[in-house]
ROVOFI-594535 format. One record per residue (C-alpha): residue number from 1; residue in one letter; x, y, z. Coordinates in Angstrom, 3 decimals. Layout:
% ROVOFI-594535
<node num="NUM" residu="A" east="X" north="Y" up="Z"/>
...
END
This chain:
% ROVOFI-594535
<node num="1" residu="M" east="0.000" north="0.000" up="0.000"/>
<node num="2" residu="D" east="1.183" north="3.542" up="-0.775"/>
<node num="3" residu="T" east="2.709" north="5.013" up="2.406"/>
<node num="4" residu="S" east="1.042" north="8.397" up="1.944"/>
<node num="5" residu="L" east="-2.341" north="6.721" up="1.640"/>
<node num="6" residu="L" east="-1.684" north="4.721" up="4.822"/>
<node num="7" residu="V" east="-0.735" north="7.888" up="6.715"/>
<node num="8" residu="L" east="-3.867" north="9.621" up="5.429"/>
<node num="9" residu="G" east="-5.881" north="6.639" up="6.657"/>
<node num="10" residu="I" east="-4.371" north="7.129" up="10.128"/>
<node num="11" residu="V" east="-5.365" north="10.804" up="10.026"/>
<node num="12" residu="I" east="-8.949" north="9.965" up="9.059"/>
<node num="13" residu="F" east="-9.125" north="7.346" up="11.836"/>
<node num="14" residu="L" east="-7.867" north="9.866" up="14.417"/>
<node num="15" residu="A" east="-10.288" north="12.540" up="13.170"/>
<node num="16" residu="L" east="-13.244" north="10.186" up="13.440"/>
<node num="17" residu="A" east="-12.020" north="9.052" up="16.866"/>
<node num="18" residu="F" east="-11.971" north="12.718" up="17.915"/>
<node num="19" residu="D" east="-15.510" north="13.128" up="16.578"/>
<node num="20" residu="F" east="-16.640" north="9.988" up="18.424"/>
<node num="21" residu="I" east="-15.173" north="11.309" up="21.690"/>
<node num="22" residu="N" east="-16.727" north="14.687" up="20.963"/>
<node num="23" residu="G" east="-20.056" north="12.883" up="20.697"/>
<node num="24" residu="F" east="-20.057" north="11.598" up="24.276"/>
<node num="25" residu="H" east="-18.028" north="14.536" up="25.626"/>
<node num="26" residu="D" east="-19.907" north="17.551" up="24.272"/>
<node num="27" residu="T" east="-23.319" north="16.152" up="23.390"/>
<node num="28" residu="A" east="-23.850" north="15.455" up="27.077"/>
<node num="29" residu="N" east="-24.193" north="19.225" up="27.410"/>
<node num="30" residu="A" east="-27.074" north="19.328" up="24.948"/>
<node num="31" residu="I" east="-29.252" north="16.874" up="26.852"/>
<node num="32" residu="A" east="-28.127" north="17.522" up="30.449"/>
<node num="33" residu="T" east="-30.979" north="19.841" up="31.420"/>
<node num="34" residu="S" east="-33.726" north="17.672" up="29.904"/>
<node num="35" residu="V" east="-32.363" north="14.609" up="31.715"/>
<node num="36" residu="S" east="-31.958" north="16.418" up="35.043"/>
<node num="37" residu="T" east="-35.567" north="17.693" up="34.975"/>
<node num="38" residu="R" east="-36.820" north="14.261" up="33.852"/>
<node num="39" residu="A" east="-38.334" north="15.685" up="30.702"/>
<node num="40" residu="L" east="-36.588" north="12.762" up="28.993"/>
<node num="41" residu="T" east="-35.211" north="9.495" up="30.276"/>
<node num="42" residu="P" east="-31.452" north="9.163" up="29.724"/>
<node num="43" residu="R" east="-31.943" north="6.455" up="27.076"/>
<node num="44" residu="R" east="-34.490" north="8.463" up="25.072"/>
<node num="45" residu="A" east="-32.447" north="11.645" up="25.386"/>
<node num="46" residu="I" east="-29.333" north="9.950" up="24.035"/>
<node num="47" residu="I" east="-31.157" north="8.271" up="21.133"/>
<node num="48" residu="M" east="-32.812" north="11.557" up="20.187"/>
<node num="49" residu="A" east="-29.528" north="13.463" up="20.500"/>
<node num="50" residu="A" east="-27.715" north="10.935" up="18.308"/>
<node num="51" residu="I" east="-30.315" north="11.258" up="15.555"/>
<node num="52" residu="M" east="-30.464" north="15.058" up="15.703"/>
<node num="53" residu="N" east="-26.668" north="15.334" up="15.800"/>
<node num="54" residu="F" east="-26.432" north="13.236" up="12.647"/>
<node num="55" residu="L" east="-29.013" north="15.353" up="10.833"/>
<node num="56" residu="G" east="-27.341" north="18.591" up="11.869"/>
<node num="57" residu="A" east="-23.904" north="17.337" up="10.883"/>
<node num="58" residu="I" east="-24.750" north="16.433" up="7.285"/>
<node num="59" residu="M" east="-26.660" north="19.633" up="6.516"/>
<node num="60" residu="F" east="-23.944" north="22.266" up="6.954"/>
<node num="61" residu="T" east="-20.277" north="22.664" up="5.930"/>
<node num="62" residu="G" east="-19.426" north="26.347" up="6.449"/>
<node num="63" residu="V" east="-17.707" north="25.782" up="9.790"/>
<node num="64" residu="A" east="-15.670" north="22.922" up="8.285"/>
<node num="65" residu="K" east="-14.274" north="25.293" up="5.644"/>
<node num="66" residu="T" east="-13.323" north="27.784" up="8.346"/>
<node num="67" residu="I" east="-11.483" north="25.092" up="10.325"/>
<node num="68" residu="G" east="-9.859" north="23.762" up="7.151"/>
<node num="69" residu="G" east="-8.368" north="27.041" up="5.988"/>
<node num="70" residu="S" east="-8.406" north="29.815" up="8.587"/>
<node num="71" residu="V" east="-5.661" north="28.693" up="10.995"/>
<node num="72" residu="A" east="-3.245" north="27.700" up="8.222"/>
<node num="73" residu="D" east="-3.254" north="27.144" up="4.463"/>
<node num="74" residu="P" east="-2.864" north="23.382" up="3.949"/>
<node num="75" residu="T" east="-1.502" north="23.920" up="0.421"/>
<node num="76" residu="K" east="1.514" north="25.753" up="1.861"/>
<node num="77" residu="L" east="2.494" north="23.082" up="4.382"/>
<node num="78" residu="T" east="5.020" north="20.479" up="3.270"/>
<node num="79" residu="N" east="4.305" north="18.427" up="6.391"/>
<node num="80" residu="G" east="0.576" north="19.081" up="6.704"/>
<node num="81" residu="I" east="-0.270" north="15.450" up="7.458"/>
<node num="82" residu="D" east="2.223" north="15.369" up="10.348"/>
<node num="83" residu="V" east="0.706" north="18.588" up="11.701"/>
<node num="84" residu="V" east="-2.795" north="17.091" up="11.621"/>
<node num="85" residu="I" east="-1.691" north="13.882" up="13.381"/>
<node num="86" residu="A" east="-0.094" north="15.864" up="16.243"/>
<node num="87" residu="T" east="-3.205" north="18.081" up="16.407"/>
<node num="88" residu="L" east="-5.650" north="15.207" up="16.715"/>
<node num="89" residu="I" east="-3.603" north="13.227" up="19.259"/>
<node num="90" residu="A" east="-3.308" north="16.305" up="21.507"/>
<node num="91" residu="A" east="-7.024" north="17.166" up="21.221"/>
<node num="92" residu="I" east="-8.053" north="13.576" up="21.956"/>
<node num="93" residu="I" east="-5.803" north="13.404" up="25.047"/>
<node num="94" residu="W" east="-7.217" north="16.646" up="26.448"/>
<node num="95" residu="N" east="-10.814" north="15.605" up="25.751"/>
<node num="96" residu="L" east="-10.344" north="12.279" up="27.514"/>
<node num="97" residu="L" east="-8.678" north="13.897" up="30.534"/>
<node num="98" residu="T" east="-11.467" north="16.451" up="31.017"/>
<node num="99" residu="W" east="-14.147" north="13.805" up="30.405"/>
<node num="100" residu="W" east="-12.573" north="11.558" up="33.051"/>
<node num="101" residu="F" east="-12.791" north="14.335" up="35.640"/>
<node num="102" residu="G" east="-16.304" north="15.333" up="34.541"/>
<node num="103" residu="I" east="-15.252" north="18.841" up="33.474"/>
<node num="104" residu="P" east="-17.276" north="20.299" up="30.576"/>
<node num="105" residu="S" east="-14.297" north="21.687" up="28.659"/>
<node num="106" residu="S" east="-14.409" north="22.646" up="25.006"/>
<node num="107" residu="S" east="-13.506" north="20.231" up="22.225"/>
<node num="108" residu="S" east="-13.422" north="23.261" up="19.925"/>
<node num="109" residu="H" east="-10.825" north="25.003" up="22.071"/>
<node num="110" residu="A" east="-8.797" north="21.807" up="22.244"/>
<node num="111" residu="L" east="-8.816" north="21.317" up="18.472"/>
<node num="112" residu="I" east="-8.094" north="24.944" up="17.536"/>
<node num="113" residu="G" east="-5.357" north="25.268" up="20.162"/>
<node num="114" residu="A" east="-3.770" north="21.974" up="19.129"/>
<node num="115" residu="L" east="-3.841" north="22.888" up="15.427"/>
<node num="116" residu="A" east="-2.210" north="26.269" up="16.097"/>
<node num="117" residu="G" east="0.474" north="24.668" up="18.287"/>
<node num="118" residu="A" east="1.274" north="21.946" up="15.756"/>
<node num="119" residu="V" east="1.505" north="24.441" up="12.867"/>
<node num="120" residu="Y" east="3.708" north="26.778" up="14.934"/>
<node num="121" residu="V" east="6.154" north="24.037" up="15.941"/>
<node num="122" residu="G" east="5.964" north="21.938" up="12.786"/>
<node num="123" residu="A" east="5.933" north="24.603" up="10.077"/>
<node num="124" residu="G" east="6.977" north="27.848" up="11.776"/>
<node num="125" residu="Q" east="5.089" north="30.911" up="12.924"/>
<node num="126" residu="D" east="5.046" north="32.385" up="9.404"/>
<node num="127" residu="K" east="2.797" north="29.500" up="8.287"/>
<node num="128" residu="L" east="0.286" north="30.235" up="11.065"/>
<node num="129" residu="N" east="-2.494" north="32.531" up="9.874"/>
<node num="130" residu="W" east="-2.606" north="34.745" up="12.941"/>
<node num="131" residu="S" east="-5.577" north="36.839" up="11.782"/>
<node num="132" residu="G" east="-7.652" north="33.720" up="11.086"/>
<node num="133" residu="F" east="-6.606" north="32.109" up="14.354"/>
<node num="134" residu="I" east="-7.355" north="35.233" up="16.405"/>
<node num="135" residu="G" east="-10.702" north="35.640" up="14.633"/>
<node num="136" residu="I" east="-11.716" north="32.105" up="15.637"/>
<node num="137" residu="V" east="-10.535" north="32.650" up="19.219"/>
<node num="138" residu="E" east="-12.555" north="35.875" up="19.417"/>
<node num="139" residu="G" east="-15.671" north="33.943" up="18.397"/>
<node num="140" residu="L" east="-14.891" north="31.293" up="21.014"/>
<node num="141" residu="I" east="-14.512" north="33.997" up="23.679"/>
<node num="142" residu="F" east="-17.520" north="36.160" up="22.853"/>
<node num="143" residu="S" east="-20.059" north="33.379" up="22.203"/>
<node num="144" residu="P" east="-20.314" north="32.270" up="25.872"/>
<node num="145" residu="L" east="-20.681" north="35.897" up="26.996"/>
<node num="146" residu="I" east="-23.523" north="36.351" up="24.522"/>
<node num="147" residu="A" east="-25.096" north="33.051" up="25.628"/>
<node num="148" residu="F" east="-24.974" north="34.178" up="29.273"/>
<node num="149" residu="V" east="-26.758" north="37.441" up="28.445"/>
<node num="150" residu="V" east="-29.341" north="35.697" up="26.233"/>
<node num="151" residu="G" east="-30.040" north="33.092" up="28.929"/>
<node num="152" residu="Y" east="-30.414" north="35.798" up="31.559"/>
<node num="153" residu="I" east="-32.825" north="37.860" up="29.430"/>
<node num="154" residu="V" east="-34.912" north="34.852" up="28.320"/>
<node num="155" residu="M" east="-35.313" north="33.711" up="31.930"/>
<node num="156" residu="L" east="-36.307" north="37.207" up="33.091"/>
<node num="157" residu="I" east="-38.983" north="37.354" up="30.364"/>
<node num="158" residu="L" east="-40.334" north="33.924" up="31.311"/>
<node num="159" residu="K" east="-40.389" north="34.883" up="35.010"/>
<node num="160" residu="Y" east="-42.404" north="37.999" up="34.156"/>
<node num="161" residu="I" east="-44.856" north="36.166" up="31.898"/>
<node num="162" residu="F" east="-45.516" north="33.277" up="34.296"/>
<node num="163" residu="A" east="-45.117" north="35.091" up="37.622"/>
<node num="164" residu="K" east="-48.765" north="34.572" up="38.609"/>
<node num="165" residu="R" east="-49.057" north="30.966" up="37.419"/>
<node num="166" residu="S" east="-48.760" north="27.918" up="39.636"/>
<node num="167" residu="P" east="-45.141" north="26.627" up="39.610"/>
<node num="168" residu="H" east="-46.446" north="23.064" up="39.278"/>
<node num="169" residu="T" east="-48.523" north="23.919" up="36.194"/>
<node num="170" residu="V" east="-45.727" north="25.963" up="34.624"/>
<node num="171" residu="N" east="-43.115" north="23.254" up="35.104"/>
<node num="172" residu="K" east="-45.425" north="20.561" up="33.794"/>
<node num="173" residu="G" east="-45.894" north="22.502" up="30.563"/>
<node num="174" residu="F" east="-42.214" north="23.323" up="30.165"/>
<node num="175" residu="R" east="-41.202" north="19.730" up="30.826"/>
<node num="176" residu="T" east="-43.022" north="18.852" up="27.602"/>
<node num="177" residu="M" east="-41.473" north="21.803" up="25.786"/>
<node num="178" residu="Q" east="-38.024" north="20.657" up="26.865"/>
<node num="179" residu="V" east="-38.308" north="17.606" up="24.630"/>
<node num="180" residu="I" east="-38.469" north="19.973" up="21.653"/>
<node num="181" residu="T" east="-35.705" north="22.311" up="22.838"/>
<node num="182" residu="A" east="-33.376" north="19.401" up="23.660"/>
<node num="183" residu="A" east="-33.876" north="18.136" up="20.097"/>
<node num="184" residu="I" east="-33.166" north="21.609" up="18.703"/>
<node num="185" residu="Q" east="-30.058" north="21.962" up="20.831"/>
<node num="186" residu="S" east="-28.756" north="18.544" up="19.735"/>
<node num="187" residu="F" east="-29.381" north="19.490" up="16.108"/>
<node num="188" residu="T" east="-27.481" north="22.784" up="16.441"/>
<node num="189" residu="H" east="-24.652" north="20.936" up="18.193"/>
<node num="190" residu="G" east="-24.323" north="18.727" up="15.119"/>
<node num="191" residu="T" east="-24.344" north="21.732" up="12.780"/>
<node num="192" residu="N" east="-21.273" north="23.179" up="14.491"/>
<node num="193" residu="D" east="-19.255" north="20.567" up="16.362"/>
<node num="194" residu="A" east="-19.251" north="17.791" up="13.765"/>
<node num="195" residu="Q" east="-17.943" north="20.327" up="11.255"/>
<node num="196" residu="K" east="-14.619" north="20.496" up="13.080"/>
<node num="197" residu="A" east="-13.611" north="16.917" up="12.298"/>
<node num="198" residu="M" east="-14.829" north="17.415" up="8.724"/>
<node num="199" residu="G" east="-12.617" north="20.487" up="8.461"/>
<node num="200" residu="I" east="-9.554" north="18.636" up="9.775"/>
<node num="201" residu="I" east="-10.055" north="15.711" up="7.365"/>
<node num="202" residu="T" east="-10.484" north="18.132" up="4.460"/>
<node num="203" residu="F" east="-7.341" north="19.991" up="5.615"/>
<node num="204" residu="A" east="-5.463" north="16.674" up="5.501"/>
<node num="205" residu="L" east="-6.838" north="15.776" up="2.042"/>
<node num="206" residu="V" east="-5.645" north="19.101" up="0.646"/>
<node num="207" residu="A" east="-2.264" north="18.898" up="2.421"/>
<node num="208" residu="A" east="-1.727" north="15.386" up="1.012"/>
<node num="209" residu="G" east="-2.640" north="16.521" up="-2.496"/>
<node num="210" residu="Y" east="-5.797" north="14.421" up="-2.845"/>
<node num="211" residu="Q" east="-7.914" north="17.505" up="-3.524"/>
<node num="212" residu="D" east="-7.184" north="21.179" up="-4.217"/>
<node num="213" residu="H" east="-10.194" north="22.846" up="-2.561"/>
<node num="214" residu="L" east="-11.855" north="23.025" up="0.853"/>
<node num="215" residu="E" east="-15.228" north="21.620" up="-0.223"/>
<node num="216" residu="V" east="-16.145" north="18.771" up="2.122"/>
<node num="217" residu="P" east="-16.681" north="15.452" up="0.275"/>
<node num="218" residu="M" east="-19.928" north="13.650" up="0.965"/>
<node num="219" residu="W" east="-18.148" north="10.602" up="2.397"/>
<node num="220" residu="V" east="-16.428" north="12.888" up="4.923"/>
<node num="221" residu="K" east="-19.790" north="14.403" up="5.948"/>
<node num="222" residu="I" east="-21.394" north="10.994" up="6.453"/>
<node num="223" residu="S" east="-18.369" north="9.534" up="8.257"/>
<node num="224" residu="A" east="-18.057" north="12.451" up="10.683"/>
<node num="225" residu="A" east="-21.798" north="12.618" up="11.312"/>
<node num="226" residu="T" east="-21.915" north="8.865" up="11.976"/>
<node num="227" residu="A" east="-18.911" north="8.977" up="14.335"/>
<node num="228" residu="M" east="-20.473" north="11.781" up="16.368"/>
<node num="229" residu="A" east="-23.852" north="10.027" up="16.486"/>
<node num="230" residu="L" east="-22.207" north="6.807" up="17.705"/>
<node num="231" residu="G" east="-20.292" north="8.735" up="20.349"/>
<node num="232" residu="T" east="-23.502" north="10.406" up="21.429"/>
<node num="233" residu="S" east="-25.125" north="6.999" up="21.852"/>
<node num="234" residu="I" east="-22.522" north="6.137" up="24.500"/>
<node num="235" residu="G" east="-23.439" north="9.130" up="26.644"/>
<node num="236" residu="G" east="-21.285" north="11.320" up="28.864"/>
<node num="237" residu="W" east="-22.783" north="10.665" up="32.264"/>
<node num="238" residu="K" east="-20.151" north="12.502" up="34.321"/>
<node num="239" residu="I" east="-20.624" north="15.692" up="32.332"/>
<node num="240" residu="I" east="-24.429" north="15.316" up="32.343"/>
<node num="241" residu="K" east="-24.258" north="15.199" up="36.148"/>
<node num="242" residu="T" east="-22.083" north="18.317" up="36.320"/>
<node num="243" residu="M" east="-24.190" north="20.330" up="33.877"/>
<node num="244" residu="G" east="-27.606" north="19.152" up="34.978"/>
<node num="245" residu="T" east="-27.339" north="19.076" up="38.753"/>
<node num="246" residu="K" east="-24.220" north="20.749" up="40.132"/>
<node num="247" residu="I" east="-24.379" north="24.304" up="38.726"/>
<node num="248" residu="F" east="-27.813" north="25.009" up="40.222"/>
<node num="249" residu="K" east="-31.094" north="23.187" up="40.756"/>
<node num="250" residu="I" east="-32.752" north="23.241" up="37.349"/>
<node num="251" residu="D" east="-36.537" north="23.258" up="36.965"/>
<node num="252" residu="P" east="-38.165" north="22.590" up="33.580"/>
<node num="253" residu="I" east="-38.721" north="26.291" up="32.888"/>
<node num="254" residu="N" east="-35.007" north="26.908" up="33.549"/>
<node num="255" residu="G" east="-34.029" north="23.997" up="31.324"/>
<node num="256" residu="F" east="-36.216" north="25.313" up="28.515"/>
<node num="257" residu="A" east="-34.686" north="28.792" up="28.807"/>
<node num="258" residu="A" east="-31.126" north="27.431" up="28.843"/>
<node num="259" residu="D" east="-31.740" north="25.084" up="25.903"/>
<node num="260" residu="I" east="-33.334" north="27.689" up="23.642"/>
<node num="261" residu="S" east="-30.683" north="30.292" up="24.530"/>
<node num="262" residu="G" east="-27.730" north="27.984" up="23.920"/>
<node num="263" residu="A" east="-29.204" north="26.630" up="20.690"/>
<node num="264" residu="S" east="-29.876" north="30.121" up="19.297"/>
<node num="265" residu="V" east="-26.272" north="31.224" up="19.864"/>
<node num="266" residu="I" east="-24.806" north="28.025" up="18.381"/>
<node num="267" residu="F" east="-27.014" north="28.065" up="15.283"/>
<node num="268" residu="T" east="-26.344" north="31.759" up="14.651"/>
<node num="269" residu="A" east="-22.615" north="30.980" up="14.748"/>
<node num="270" residu="T" east="-23.133" north="28.088" up="12.310"/>
<node num="271" residu="L" east="-24.915" north="30.378" up="9.842"/>
<node num="272" residu="L" east="-21.969" north="32.802" up="10.123"/>
<node num="273" residu="H" east="-19.514" north="29.899" up="9.542"/>
<node num="274" residu="L" east="-17.963" north="30.476" up="12.970"/>
<node num="275" residu="P" east="-16.729" north="27.516" up="15.025"/>
<node num="276" residu="V" east="-17.890" north="28.117" up="18.590"/>
<node num="277" residu="S" east="-17.726" north="26.027" up="21.691"/>
<node num="278" residu="T" east="-21.077" north="24.327" up="22.171"/>
<node num="279" residu="T" east="-19.899" north="23.482" up="25.695"/>
<node num="280" residu="H" east="-19.298" north="27.139" up="26.505"/>
<node num="281" residu="A" east="-22.523" north="28.312" up="24.908"/>
<node num="282" residu="I" east="-24.678" north="25.800" up="26.769"/>
<node num="283" residu="T" east="-22.882" north="26.191" up="30.106"/>
<node num="284" residu="S" east="-23.013" north="29.979" up="29.900"/>
<node num="285" residu="A" east="-26.708" north="29.873" up="29.035"/>
<node num="286" residu="I" east="-27.302" north="27.735" up="32.150"/>
<node num="287" residu="L" east="-25.311" north="30.209" up="34.258"/>
<node num="288" residu="G" east="-27.285" north="33.125" up="32.814"/>
<node num="289" residu="V" east="-30.593" north="31.414" up="33.504"/>
<node num="290" residu="G" east="-29.489" north="30.521" up="37.041"/>
<node num="291" residu="S" east="-28.455" north="34.125" up="37.699"/>
<node num="292" residu="A" east="-31.850" north="35.387" up="36.567"/>
<node num="293" residu="K" east="-33.613" north="32.815" up="38.744"/>
<node num="294" residu="R" east="-31.610" north="33.728" up="41.845"/>
<node num="295" residu="F" east="-27.976" north="34.819" up="41.760"/>
<node num="296" residu="S" east="-27.144" north="33.024" up="44.996"/>
<node num="297" residu="A" east="-28.605" north="29.749" up="43.648"/>
<node num="298" residu="V" east="-25.654" north="29.295" up="41.283"/>
<node num="299" residu="R" east="-22.684" north="27.349" up="42.615"/>
<node num="300" residu="W" east="-20.138" north="29.927" up="41.527"/>
<node num="301" residu="S" east="-17.197" north="27.913" up="42.865"/>
<node num="302" residu="L" east="-17.960" north="25.174" up="40.324"/>
<node num="303" residu="A" east="-18.586" north="27.794" up="37.641"/>
<node num="304" residu="G" east="-15.157" north="29.238" up="38.405"/>
<node num="305" residu="R" east="-13.524" north="25.833" up="37.976"/>
<node num="306" residu="I" east="-15.244" north="25.433" up="34.601"/>
<node num="307" residu="V" east="-14.117" north="28.904" up="33.477"/>
<node num="308" residu="I" east="-10.514" north="28.146" up="34.459"/>
<node num="309" residu="T" east="-10.665" north="25.038" up="32.260"/>
<node num="310" residu="W" east="-11.954" north="27.176" up="29.397"/>
<node num="311" residu="V" east="-9.058" north="29.619" up="29.788"/>
<node num="312" residu="I" east="-6.290" north="27.016" up="29.930"/>
<node num="313" residu="T" east="-7.553" north="24.650" up="27.207"/>
<node num="314" residu="I" east="-6.169" north="26.504" up="24.167"/>
<node num="315" residu="P" east="-2.635" north="27.113" up="25.522"/>
<node num="316" residu="I" east="-2.330" north="23.618" up="27.034"/>
<node num="317" residu="S" east="-3.579" north="21.978" up="23.820"/>
<node num="318" residu="A" east="-1.140" north="24.080" up="21.793"/>
<node num="319" residu="L" east="1.798" north="23.120" up="24.022"/>
<node num="320" residu="L" east="0.740" north="19.475" up="24.013"/>
<node num="321" residu="S" east="0.445" north="19.264" up="20.222"/>
<node num="322" residu="G" east="3.788" north="21.017" up="19.795"/>
<node num="323" residu="L" east="5.427" north="18.534" up="22.146"/>
<node num="324" residu="I" east="3.790" north="15.565" up="20.389"/>
<node num="325" residu="F" east="4.977" north="16.892" up="17.029"/>
<node num="326" residu="K" east="8.555" north="17.120" up="18.355"/>
<node num="327" residu="I" east="8.414" north="13.583" up="19.754"/>
<node num="328" residu="L" east="6.855" north="11.944" up="16.685"/>
<node num="329" residu="F" east="8.433" north="13.884" up="13.827"/>
END
């Protein structure tokens, strides 16, 4: 077998492995509130999330093109395949570590940071597209802030509208609505997060000379969507527990507000071709909703630990991928 084809096969395997891990790592965020309020049983939530993730993943490619060409130009890298291998190994290691400790960190941050670190070490800083990289990081930073504000405002509006209604009646109605919003949130997760593995595979195809454009082949779409759906079917119980029960006590009306807020921010980013952290968007929406419900109800110590993980993910992933590149190549 041609060596270059074998190496490309390794890259595709690692990319799909990353997408699979992303499925049980990040998709847990999308269904955490609906599971915690018992709007859905864990089994039904996971099956629904897997299906909606798959549908979302195959319908959009704009984010994949951003990932594939904004951090670096794969046509200008003589060792692009090596860069991608170091990137994926580093991102997978960080995802598994944070999953093991039940910390809802960002797979997007891990992948972008790792790609930047591998390009910097493997090809030199002149091959790193700093403007593209900074633009992506800005989107990753601002999206959770926007999600927090949206969640806060949505919850305030709902509190005003239903202030005179019986809490039991309100929560019963919103428990049903949560089934819909959990499906929407899982769909939007697929439209953005699955694109990242597609973008990396396309980056590798261009770097290896198998195609000369950043259009995502259909087989890449289906493979990435399937890997994420399979990962989703495994479930990320540790992260579901953190998101759904430890930040603050979530009632169905809170879960609805958080779901619709997070989904709106993620889908807007997808339409703008911006890779955002679905983890950050959903977590920040939950924090915003909790603050509107009662500021003191939020466990800010846990929120602080999550934020610290957000801050350190990009630099640690970059250092890790750079080190892996040095060791392997």
